[in-house]
ROSE-4610 file (N, C-alpha, C; in Angstrom, 1 decimal, always signed):
// ROSE-4610
residu = [M/M/M/K/K/K/P/P/P/S/S/S/D/D/D/E/E/E/K/K/K/L/L/L/T/T/T/P/P/P/K/K/K/Q/Q/Q/E/E/E/S/S/S/A/A/A/L/L/L/L/L/L/A/A/A/L/L/L/L/L/L/S/S/S/H/H/H/G/G/G/T/T/T/I/I/I/E/E/E/A/A/A/A/A/A/Y/Y/Y/E/E/E/A/A/A/A/A/A/G/G/G/V/V/V/S/S/S/K/K/K/S/S/S/T/T/T/M/M/M/W/W/W/R/R/R/W/W/W/M/M/M/Q/Q/Q/L/L/L/S/S/S/E/E/E/F/F/F/Q/Q/Q/T/T/T/R/R/R/Y/Y/Y/R/R/R/A/A/A/A/A/A/R/R/R/R/R/R/Q/Q/Q/L/L/L/V/V/V/E/E/E/V/V/V/A/A/A/I/I/I/S/S/S/Q/Q/Q/L/L/L/Q/Q/Q/N/N/N/A/A/A/C/C/C/T/T/T/K/K/K/A/A/A/A/A/A/R/R/R/V/V/V/L/L/L/V/V/V/E/E/E/I/I/I/A/A/A/E/E/E/D/D/D/K/K/K/E/E/E/A/A/A/S/S/S/P/P/P/S/S/S/A/A/A/R/R/R/V/V/V/S/S/S/A/A/A/A/A/A/K/K/K/T/T/T/I/I/I/I/I/I/E/E/E/Q/Q/Q/S/S/S/I/I/I/S/S/S/A/A/A/V/V/V/E/E/E/L/L/L/V/V/V/D/D/D/M/M/M/M/M/M/E/E/E/R/R/R/I/I/I/E/E/E/R/R/R/L/L/L/E/E/E/E/E/E/L/L/L/A/A/A/N/N/N/E/E/E/R/R/R/G/G/G/E/E/E/Q/Q/Q/T/T/T/K/K/K/G/G/G/F/F/F/G/G/G/S/S/S/K/K/K/R/R/R/R/R/R]
num = [1/1/1/2/2/2/3/3/3/4/4/4/5/5/5/6/6/6/7/7/7/8/8/8/9/9/9/10/10/10/11/11/11/12/12/12/13/13/13/14/14/14/15/15/15/16/16/16/17/17/17/18/18/18/19/19/19/20/20/20/21/21/21/22/22/22/23/23/23/24/24/24/25/25/25/26/26/26/27/27/27/28/28/28/29/29/29/30/30/30/31/31/31/32/32/32/33/33/33/34/34/34/35/35/35/36/36/36/37/37/37/38/38/38/39/39/39/40/40/40/41/41/41/42/42/42/43/43/43/44/44/44/45/45/45/46/46/46/47/47/47/48/48/48/49/49/49/50/50/50/51/51/51/52/52/52/53/53/53/54/54/54/55/55/55/56/56/56/57/57/57/58/58/58/59/59/59/60/60/60/61/61/61/62/62/62/63/63/63/64/64/64/65/65/65/66/66/66/67/67/67/68/68/68/69/69/69/70/70/70/71/71/71/72/72/72/73/73/73/74/74/74/75/75/75/76/76/76/77/77/77/78/78/78/79/79/79/80/80/80/81/81/81/82/82/82/83/83/83/84/84/84/85/85/85/86/86/86/87/87/87/88/88/88/89/89/89/90/90/90/91/91/91/92/92/92/93/93/93/94/94/94/95/95/95/96/96/96/97/97/97/98/98/98/99/99/99/100/100/100/101/101/101/102/102/102/103/103/103/104/104/104/105/105/105/106/106/106/107/107/107/108/108/108/109/109/109/110/110/110/111/111/111/112/112/112/113/113/113/114/114/114/115/115/115/116/116/116/117/117/117/118/118/118/119/119/119/120/120/120/121/121/121/122/122/122/123/123/123/124/124/124/125/125/125/126/126/126/127/127/127/128/128/128/129/129/129/130/130/130/131/131/131/132/132/132/133/133/133/134/134/134/135/135/135/136/136/136/137/137/137/138/138/138]
x = [+40.5/+39.2/+39.4/+38.7/+38.8/+38.2/+38.6/+38.0/+36.5/+36.1/+34.6/+33.8/+34.4/+33.7/+33.7/+34.5/+34.6/+33.3/+32.9/+31.7/+32.1/+31.4/+31.6/+30.8/+31.4/+30.6/+29.5/+28.5/+27.5/+28.1/+29.1/+29.7/+30.4/+31.0/+31.6/+30.5/+29.5/+28.3/+27.8/+27.7/+27.4/+28.4/+29.7/+30.6/+30.5/+30.3/+30.1/+28.9/+27.8/+26.7/+27.0/+27.8/+28.1/+29.0/+29.9/+30.8/+30.0/+29.0/+28.1/+27.2/+26.8/+25.8/+26.4/+27.6/+28.3/+29.4/+29.6/+30.5/+31.9/+32.2/+33.8/+34.0/+35.2/+35.6/+35.4/+35.8/+35.6/+34.2/+33.3/+31.8/+31.4/+31.9/+31.5/+31.9/+33.2/+33.6/+33.0/+32.7/+31.9/+30.4/+29.8/+28.5/+28.4/+29.5/+29.5/+29.9/+30.4/+30.8/+32.1/+33.1/+34.4/+35.4/+36.7/+37.8/+38.2/+39.0/+39.6/+40.5/+41.3/+42.2/+41.5/+40.4/+39.6/+38.9/+38.4/+37.8/+38.8/+40.0/+41.1/+41.5/+41.6/+42.0/+41.0/+39.7/+38.6/+38.6/+39.0/+39.0/+40.1/+41.0/+42.2/+41.7/+40.7/+40.3/+39.7/+40.1/+39.6/+38.1/+37.5/+36.1/+35.4/+35.9/+35.3/+35.4/+36.5/+36.7/+35.8/+35.7/+34.9/+33.4/+32.9/+31.6/+31.3/+32.4/+32.2/+32.1/+33.0/+33.0/+31.7/+31.2/+29.9/+28.8/+28.8/+27.7/+27.7/+28.9/+29.1/+28.7/+29.0/+28.6/+27.1/+26.4/+25.0/+24.3/+24.9/+24.4/+24.5/+25.7/+25.9/+24.8/+24.7/+23.7/+22.3/+21.9/+20.6/+20.5/+21.5/+21.5/+21.5/+22.2/+22.1/+20.8/+20.1/+18.8/+17.8/+17.9/+17.1/+17.3/+18.6/+18.8/+18.3/+18.4/+17.8/+16.3/+15.6/+14.2/+13.9/+14.7/+14.5/+14.7/+15.4/+15.8/+14.5/+13.5/+12.3/+11.5/+11.5/+11.0/+11.7/+13.0/+13.9/+13.8/+13.6/+13.5/+12.1/+11.1/+9.8/+9.8/+10.6/+10.7/+11.4/+12.5/+13.2/+12.3/+11.5/+10.6/+9.5/+9.0/+8.0/+8.6/+9.8/+10.4/+10.6/+11.1/+11.4/+10.2/+9.1/+7.8/+7.0/+7.4/+6.6/+6.8/+5.8/+5.8/+6.0/+5.6/+5.7/+7.1/+7.9/+9.2/+10.1/+11.2/+12.1/+12.8/+13.2/+13.9/+15.1/+15.9/+17.1/+16.9/+15.8/+15.5/+15.1/+14.2/+13.9/+15.0/+15.9/+17.1/+18.0/+18.2/+18.9/+18.4/+17.0/+16.4/+16.6/+16.3/+16.4/+17.9/+18.9/+20.2/+20.5/+20.1/+20.4/+19.7/+18.5/+17.9/+18.6/+19.2/+19.9/+21.2/+21.9/+23.2/+23.1/+22.1/+21.9/+21.5/+20.7/+20.2/+21.5/+22.4/+23.5/+24.4/+24.7/+25.4/+24.9/+23.6/+23.0/+23.2/+23.0/+23.3/+24.7/+25.6/+27.1/+27.4/+26.8/+27.0/+26.5/+25.3/+24.8/+25.6/+26.1/+26.9/+28.1/+28.8/+30.0/+29.8/+28.7/+28.4/+28.3/+27.6/+27.4/+28.8/+29.7/+30.9/+31.8/+31.8/+32.5/+32.0/+30.6/+30.1/+30.5/+30.6/+31.0/+32.5/+33.3/+34.7/+34.9/+34.1/+34.2/+33.9/+32.8/+32.4/+33.5/+34.2/+35.2/+36.4/+36.7/+37.8/+37.5/+36.3/+35.9/+36.1/+35.5/+35.6/+37.1/+37.9/+39.3/+40.0/+39.6/+40.1/+39.7/+38.5/+38.1/+38.8/+39.1/+39.8/+41.2/+41.9/+43.3/+43.5/+42.4/+42.5/+42.9/+43.7/+44.2/+45.4/+45.8/+46.9/+48.2/+48.3/+49.4/+49.5/+50.6/+50.7/+51.4/+52.1/+52.9/+52.0/+52.3/+51.4/+52.5/+51.9/+52.8/+52.5]
y = [+42.7/+42.8/+43.1/+44.2/+44.5/+43.4/+43.2/+42.1/+42.3/+43.5/+43.8/+43.4/+43.3/+42.9/+41.3/+40.7/+39.3/+38.6/+37.5/+36.7/+35.4/+34.8/+33.4/+32.6/+31.4/+30.4/+29.8/+29.2/+28.4/+27.5/+26.8/+25.9/+26.5/+27.6/+28.4/+28.9/+29.3/+29.8/+28.6/+27.5/+26.3/+26.0/+26.1/+26.0/+27.0/+28.2/+29.3/+28.9/+28.5/+28.2/+27.0/+26.0/+24.9/+25.3/+26.2/+26.7/+27.3/+28.1/+28.7/+27.8/+26.7/+25.8/+24.5/+24.3/+23.1/+23.5/+22.7/+23.0/+23.0/+22.3/+22.2/+22.4/+22.6/+22.8/+21.4/+20.3/+19.0/+18.7/+19.0/+18.8/+19.7/+20.9/+21.9/+21.4/+21.0/+20.6/+19.3/+18.4/+17.2/+17.5/+18.4/+18.8/+19.6/+20.4/+21.1/+20.2/+19.0/+18.1/+18.5/+19.1/+19.5/+19.0/+18.9/+18.3/+19.4/+18.8/+19.7/+20.7/+20.4/+21.3/+22.4/+22.1/+23.0/+24.0/+23.5/+24.3/+25.3/+24.7/+25.5/+26.7/+26.3/+27.3/+28.4/+28.0/+29.1/+29.9/+29.3/+30.2/+31.2/+31.1/+32.1/+33.2/+33.0/+34.1/+35.2/+36.5/+37.7/+37.9/+37.6/+37.8/+36.8/+35.5/+34.4/+34.9/+35.3/+35.7/+36.9/+37.8/+39.0/+38.6/+37.7/+37.3/+36.5/+35.6/+34.7/+35.6/+36.6/+37.4/+38.3/+38.8/+39.5/+38.5/+37.3/+36.4/+36.0/+35.8/+35.5/+36.6/+37.9/+39.0/+39.2/+38.9/+39.0/+37.9/+36.7/+35.7/+36.2/+36.8/+37.2/+38.3/+39.2/+40.3/+39.8/+38.7/+38.1/+37.5/+36.8/+36.3/+37.3/+38.4/+39.5/+40.0/+40.2/+40.7/+39.8/+38.5/+37.5/+37.6/+37.8/+37.9/+39.2/+40.3/+41.5/+41.4/+40.7/+40.5/+39.7/+38.7/+37.8/+38.6/+39.7/+40.5/+40.9/+41.4/+41.9/+40.8/+39.6/+38.4/+38.0/+38.1/+37.7/+38.7/+39.9/+41.0/+40.7/+40.4/+40.2/+39.0/+37.9/+36.8/+37.2/+37.9/+38.4/+39.1/+40.1/+40.8/+39.9/+39.0/+38.0/+37.2/+36.8/+36.0/+36.9/+38.1/+39.0/+39.3/+39.4/+39.8/+38.7/+37.4/+36.2/+35.8/+36.0/+35.7/+34.2/+33.4/+31.9/+31.4/+32.1/+31.8/+31.7/+30.9/+30.8/+32.2/+32.4/+33.7/+33.9/+32.7/+32.9/+33.2/+32.6/+33.0/+34.4/+34.9/+36.3/+37.2/+36.9/+37.8/+37.7/+36.6/+36.5/+37.3/+37.2/+38.0/+39.5/+39.9/+41.3/+41.8/+41.0/+41.4/+41.5/+40.6/+40.7/+41.9/+42.2/+43.4/+44.7/+44.8/+45.9/+46.0/+44.9/+44.9/+45.2/+44.7/+45.0/+46.5/+47.0/+48.4/+49.3/+49.1/+49.8/+49.8/+48.5/+48.4/+49.1/+49.1/+49.8/+51.4/+51.9/+53.3/+53.7/+52.9/+53.1/+53.1/+52.2/+52.1/+53.3/+53.7/+54.9/+56.1/+56.3/+57.4/+57.4/+56.1/+56.0/+56.4/+56.0/+56.3/+57.8/+58.4/+59.9/+60.6/+60.1/+60.7/+60.5/+59.3/+59.1/+60.0/+60.2/+60.9/+62.4/+62.9/+64.3/+64.4/+63.4/+63.5/+63.5/+62.7/+62.7/+64.0/+64.7/+66.0/+67.0/+67.0/+67.8/+67.6/+66.3/+66.0/+66.5/+66.4/+66.9/+68.4/+69.0/+70.5/+71.0/+70.3/+70.7/+70.4/+69.3/+69.1/+70.1/+70.5/+71.7/+73.0/+73.2/+74.5/+74.4/+73.4/+73.3/+73.2/+73.1/+73.1/+74.4/+74.5/+75.8/+76.4/+75.8/+76.3/+75.6/+74.8/+74.1/+72.8/+72.0/+70.7/+70.7/+71.8/+72.0/+72.4/+71.6/+72.2/+72.8/+73.8/+74.6/+74.3]
z = [-40.9/-40.3/-38.8/-38.2/-36.9/-36.0/-34.8/-33.9/-33.7/-33.6/-33.4/-34.6/-35.8/-37.0/-37.2/-36.5/-36.6/-36.2/-36.8/-36.5/-36.0/-35.2/-34.8/-35.7/-35.9/-36.8/-36.0/-36.6/-35.8/-34.9/-35.3/-34.3/-33.1/-33.4/-32.3/-31.3/-31.9/-31.1/-30.2/-30.8/-30.1/-28.9/-29.1/-28.2/-27.1/-27.5/-26.5/-25.5/-26.1/-25.2/-24.4/-24.9/-24.2/-23.0/-23.2/-22.1/-21.0/-21.4/-20.4/-19.6/-20.2/-19.7/-19.0/-19.1/-18.6/-17.5/-16.6/-15.5/-15.8/-16.9/-17.2/-18.7/-19.1/-20.5/-21.1/-20.4/-21.0/-21.4/-20.5/-20.7/-21.8/-22.0/-23.0/-24.3/-24.5/-25.8/-26.3/-25.3/-25.7/-26.1/-25.4/-25.7/-27.1/-27.4/-28.6/-29.8/-29.5/-30.5/-31.2/-30.5/-31.0/-30.1/-30.7/-29.9/-28.9/-27.9/-26.9/-27.5/-28.4/-29.0/-29.9/-30.5/-31.2/-30.2/-29.1/-28.1/-27.6/-27.3/-26.7/-27.8/-29.0/-30.0/-30.2/-30.2/-30.2/-29.0/-27.8/-26.6/-26.6/-27.5/-27.6/-28.6/-29.3/-30.3/-29.5/-29.9/-29.2/-29.2/-30.4/-30.5/-29.7/-29.6/-28.8/-27.3/-26.8/-25.6/-25.2/-26.1/-25.9/-25.6/-26.5/-26.5/-25.3/-24.8/-23.7/-22.4/-22.3/-21.1/-21.0/-22.2/-22.2/-21.8/-22.2/-21.9/-20.4/-19.9/-18.5/-17.6/-18.1/-17.3/-17.3/-18.4/-18.5/-17.5/-17.5/-16.6/-15.1/-14.8/-13.4/-13.1/-14.1/-13.8/-13.6/-14.3/-14.1/-12.7/-12.4/-11.0/-9.9/-10.1/-9.1/-9.0/-10.2/-10.2/-9.5/-9.6/-8.9/-7.5/-7.0/-5.6/-5.1/-5.8/-5.3/-5.2/-6.1/-6.0/-4.8/-4.4/-3.3/-2.0/-2.0/-0.8/-0.1/-0.8/-0.2/+0.5/-0.1/+0.7/+1.9/+1.8/+2.9/+4.0/+3.6/+4.7/+5.4/+4.7/+5.2/+6.2/+5.8/+6.7/+7.9/+7.8/+9.1/+10.0/+9.5/+10.3/+10.9/+10.2/+10.7/+11.8/+11.6/+12.7/+13.9/+13.8/+14.8/+15.6/+14.9/+15.6/+16.1/+15.7/+16.0/+17.5/+18.3/+19.7/+20.0/+19.0/+19.1/+18.7/+18.0/+17.6/+18.9/+18.8/+19.9/+20.1/+21.3/+21.6/+20.7/+20.6/+19.8/+18.3/+17.8/+16.4/+16.3/+17.3/+17.3/+17.3/+18.3/+18.5/+17.2/+16.6/+15.4/+14.3/+14.1/+13.1/+13.4/+14.6/+15.0/+14.7/+15.1/+15.0/+13.5/+12.7/+11.3/+10.6/+11.1/+10.5/+10.9/+12.1/+12.6/+11.8/+11.7/+11.1/+9.6/+8.9/+7.5/+7.3/+8.2/+8.1/+8.3/+9.2/+9.5/+8.2/+7.7/+6.5/+5.3/+5.1/+4.0/+4.2/+5.4/+5.6/+5.3/+5.8/+5.5/+4.1/+3.4/+1.9/+1.2/+1.6/+0.9/+1.2/+2.5/+2.8/+2.0/+2.0/+1.2/-0.3/-0.9/-2.3/-2.5/-1.6/-1.7/-1.6/-0.6/-0.6/-1.8/-2.4/-3.6/-4.7/-4.9/-5.9/-5.7/-4.5/-4.2/-4.6/-4.2/-4.6/-6.1/-6.8/-8.3/-8.8/-8.2/-8.7/-8.5/-7.3/-7.0/-8.0/-8.3/-9.2/-10.6/-11.0/-12.3/-12.3/-11.3/-11.2/-11.3/-10.5/-10.4/-11.8/-12.5/-13.8/-14.8/-14.7/-15.6/-15.3/-14.1/-13.7/-14.3/-14.3/-14.7/-16.2/-17.0/-18.5/-18.9/-19.9/-20.5/-19.8/-18.8/-18.0/-18.4/-19.4/-19.9/-19.1/-19.5/-18.9/-17.6/-17.3/-16.0/-14.9/-13.7/-12.5/-11.7/-11.0/-10.0/-8.7]
């Protein structure tokens, strides 16, 4: 049986969920109702590892999405503080400085992404040009 065809048992699924929702392996195997050695053995299974990594990646992606959604609110707060004549000068300067720094970082990141995309295009074009000329380069 190929690893991708392997199925986890309901108890292994429970252990997987416990690993994701508890802070430690000890808390997870207790919550799943299995022994430490059983949990350890299951964690060595390729399908269990694959599913665990995929689930963790999905949790991180959800968290990143939540942070990205909060960025709009955070930016609005910075602008409000920077424009608030009643706010302390240090708070206004700090907000303004943060806005400027983050704006510069964003522009630099976009520029870098564009350069990387162009380099990838050039590498792909170069790779296509060398096809059919044999494996030796001159």
